[in-house]
C-alpha positions as a Python dict, from the first residue, in 0.01 Angstrom:
ca = {
    (1, 'M'): (0, 0, 0),
    (2, 'I'): (338, 114, 157),
    (3, 'T'): (547, -57, -95),
    (4, 'T'): (317, 118, -357),
    (5, 'M'): (378, 450, -199),
    (6, 'N'): (748, 424, -162),
    (7, 'T'): (781, 327, -542),
    (8, 'R'): (595, 647, -618),
    (9, 'V'): (809, 868, -373),
    (10, 'M'): (1135, 716, -522),
    (11, 'K'): (996, 758, -886),
    (12, 'T'): (944, 1141, -816),
    (13, 'V'): (1251, 1179, -655),
    (14, 'I'): (1443, 997, -935),
    (15, 'G'): (1255, 1192, -1180),
    (16, 'G'): (1369, 1494, -1023),
    (17, 'L'): (1696, 1399, -983),
    (18, 'V'): (1686, 1340, -1380),
    (19, 'A'): (1551, 1709, -1416),
    (20, 'V'): (1840, 1831, -1250),
    (21, 'A'): (2103, 1628, -1399),
    (22, 'M'): (1943, 1783, -1782),
    (23, 'A'): (1944, 2117, -1617),
    (24, 'F'): (2324, 2053, -1537),
    (25, 'A'): (2409, 1907, -1863),
    (26, 'M'): (2243, 2171, -2025),
    (27, 'S'): (2383, 2470, -1833),
    (28, 'G'): (2744, 2378, -1967),
    (29, 'T'): (2617, 2465, -2333),
    (30, 'V'): (2427, 2769, -2181),
    (31, 'R'): (2730, 2877, -2028),
    (32, 'A'): (2977, 2839, -2306),
    (33, 'G'): (2770, 3128, -2504),
    (34, 'A'): (2692, 3311, -2202),
    (35, 'D'): (2856, 3623, -2001),
    (36, 'N'): (2977, 3385, -1729),
    (37, 'A'): (3212, 3172, -1983),
    (38, 'A'): (3505, 3363, -1904),
    (39, 'Q'): (3422, 3336, -1509),
    (40, 'V'): (3720, 3117, -1342),
    (41, 'C'): (3628, 2939, -1006),
    (42, 'S'): (3845, 2813, -708),
    (43, 'V'): (3778, 2749, -347),
    (44, 'G'): (3887, 3118, -269),
    (45, 'T'): (3577, 3231, -526),
    (46, 'L'): (3344, 3121, -235),
    (47, 'K'): (3360, 3394, 37),
    (48, 'G'): (3093, 3507, 257),
    (49, 'L'): (2784, 3413, 379),
    (50, 'Y'): (2495, 3226, 190),
    (51, 'I'): (2153, 3118, 273),
    (52, 'W'): (2055, 2795, 210),
    (53, 'T'): (1673, 2664, 103),
    (54, 'F'): (1708, 2290, 90),
    (55, 'D'): (1459, 2019, 87),
    (56, 'G'): (1434, 1652, 7),
    (57, 'Y'): (1486, 1338, 201),
    (58, 'A'): (1716, 1223, 462),
    (59, 'D'): (1845, 868, 521),
    (60, 'L'): (1752, 742, 883),
    (61, 'G'): (1889, 376, 893),
    (62, 'G'): (1807, 297, 544),
    (63, 'T'): (1467, 501, 575),
    (64, 'L'): (1396, 824, 353),
    (65, 'V'): (1236, 1060, 565),
    (66, 'P'): (1125, 1427, 443),
    (67, 'K'): (1347, 1716, 513),
    (68, 'A'): (1349, 2077, 498),
    (69, 'V'): (1664, 2335, 563),
    (70, 'M'): (1696, 2672, 595),
    (71, 'Q'): (2064, 2738, 734),
    (72, 'G'): (2318, 3038, 660),
    (73, 'T'): (2663, 2917, 578),
    (74, 'R'): (2982, 3093, 565),
    (75, 'F'): (3210, 2989, 307),
    (76, 'N'): (3557, 3094, 418),
    (77, 'G'): (3770, 3123, 104),
    (78, 'D'): (3986, 2854, 233),
    (79, 'G'): (3784, 2523, 166),
    (80, 'T'): (3622, 2533, 514),
    (81, 'T'): (3246, 2653, 608),
    (82, 'F'): (3074, 2747, 941),
    (83, 'N'): (2700, 2754, 1017),
    (84, 'E'): (2586, 3066, 1135),
    (85, 'F'): (2218, 2999, 1204),
    (86, 'G'): (1971, 2745, 1074),
    (87, 'T'): (1681, 2553, 1127),
    (88, 'V'): (1647, 2190, 982),
    (89, 'N'): (1308, 1964, 1005),
    (90, 'I'): (1363, 1592, 975),
    (91, 'G'): (1034, 1399, 962),
    (92, 'G'): (834, 1658, 1139),
    (93, 'T'): (1087, 1716, 1396),
    (94, 'I'): (1259, 2046, 1421),
    (95, 'I'): (1651, 2084, 1514),
    (96, 'I'): (1676, 2480, 1598),
    (97, 'D'): (2053, 2513, 1660),
    (98, 'V'): (2273, 2398, 1376),
    (99, 'T'): (2525, 2652, 1446),
    (100, 'G'): (2885, 2586, 1456),
    (101, 'P'): (3156, 2433, 1249),
    (102, 'G'): (3031, 2295, 887),
    (103, 'G'): (3222, 2104, 655),
    (104, 'T'): (3482, 2129, 356),
    (105, 'Y'): (3433, 2197, 37),
    (106, 'T'): (3607, 2223, -325),
    (107, 'V'): (3549, 2427, -635),
    (108, 'A'): (3696, 2345, -998),
    (109, 'P'): (3769, 2609, -1235),
    (110, 'D'): (3459, 2540, -1435),
    (111, 'C'): (3278, 2650, -1110),
    (112, 'T'): (3137, 2296, -994),
    (113, 'G'): (3223, 2155, -675),
    (114, 'T'): (3156, 1982, -373),
    (115, 'I'): (3090, 2012, 7),
    (116, 'S'): (3138, 1754, 267),
    (117, 'I'): (2997, 1761, 620),
    (118, 'P'): (3211, 1518, 880),
    (119, 'N'): (2972, 1220, 949),
    (120, 'G'): (2678, 1359, 737),
    (121, 'P'): (2571, 1441, 415),
    (122, 'S'): (2777, 1525, 106),
    (123, 'F'): (2660, 1760, -199),
    (124, 'N'): (2759, 1851, -566),
    (125, 'I'): (2742, 2246, -617),
    (126, 'Y'): (2770, 2478, -909),
    (127, 'V'): (2892, 2830, -866),
    (128, 'G'): (2636, 3059, -1052),
    (129, 'P'): (2758, 3407, -1227),
    (130, 'G'): (2904, 3649, -995),
    (131, 'V'): (2906, 3382, -729),
    (132, 'Q'): (2583, 3511, -622),
    (133, 'K'): (2395, 3180, -606),
    (134, 'L'): (2477, 2777, -587),
    (135, 'W'): (2278, 2532, -722),
    (136, 'V'): (2300, 2206, -457),
    (137, 'T'): (2220, 1832, -508),
    (138, 'Q'): (2306, 1578, -239),
    (139, 'T'): (2528, 1322, -311),
    (140, 'A'): (2531, 1124, -1),
    (141, 'G'): (2338, 1044, 313),
    (142, 'G'): (1979, 1130, 180),
    (143, 'L'): (1815, 1296, -149),
    (144, 'G'): (1779, 1666, -198),
    (145, 'V'): (1826, 1965, -412),
    (146, 'G'): (1850, 2362, -315),
    (147, 'T'): (1970, 2679, -383),
    (148, 'A'): (2208, 2879, -178),
    (149, 'T'): (2194, 3274, -211),
    (150, 'R'): (2493, 3498, -117),
    (151, 'L'): (2385, 3768, 158),
    (152, 'P'): (2524, 4122, 134),
}
């Protein structure tokens, strides 16, 4: 029963990741003809406070445990981040204070990039038009997808 349930969860997660990958692949085609085709990004493009909503699975010793995150991350415009506030729920355990140093990030001219947290997860990102929204998918330390929206 547990193996069957884990197989179903994995199929659901893999199906979701395939959908996200397809959306990213299609976004390049759409982007080529859209207004944001002229947008050129860099590390300095991301500057300011973004609120993340993110869900997926944390990898705890090889076991995937459900997680949900709401976090305020400040991008400093120099490839570093700082966590202003946040709530993380991993398997029903809530961690209230996730403030403090965040991690590092990269942004390529095509507006794709990465975020790395020391001793933690890694993410691929896409910077949306006008730098108002980021799309995020986790690449190491678990599974998950989410968005980050720039706060005024």
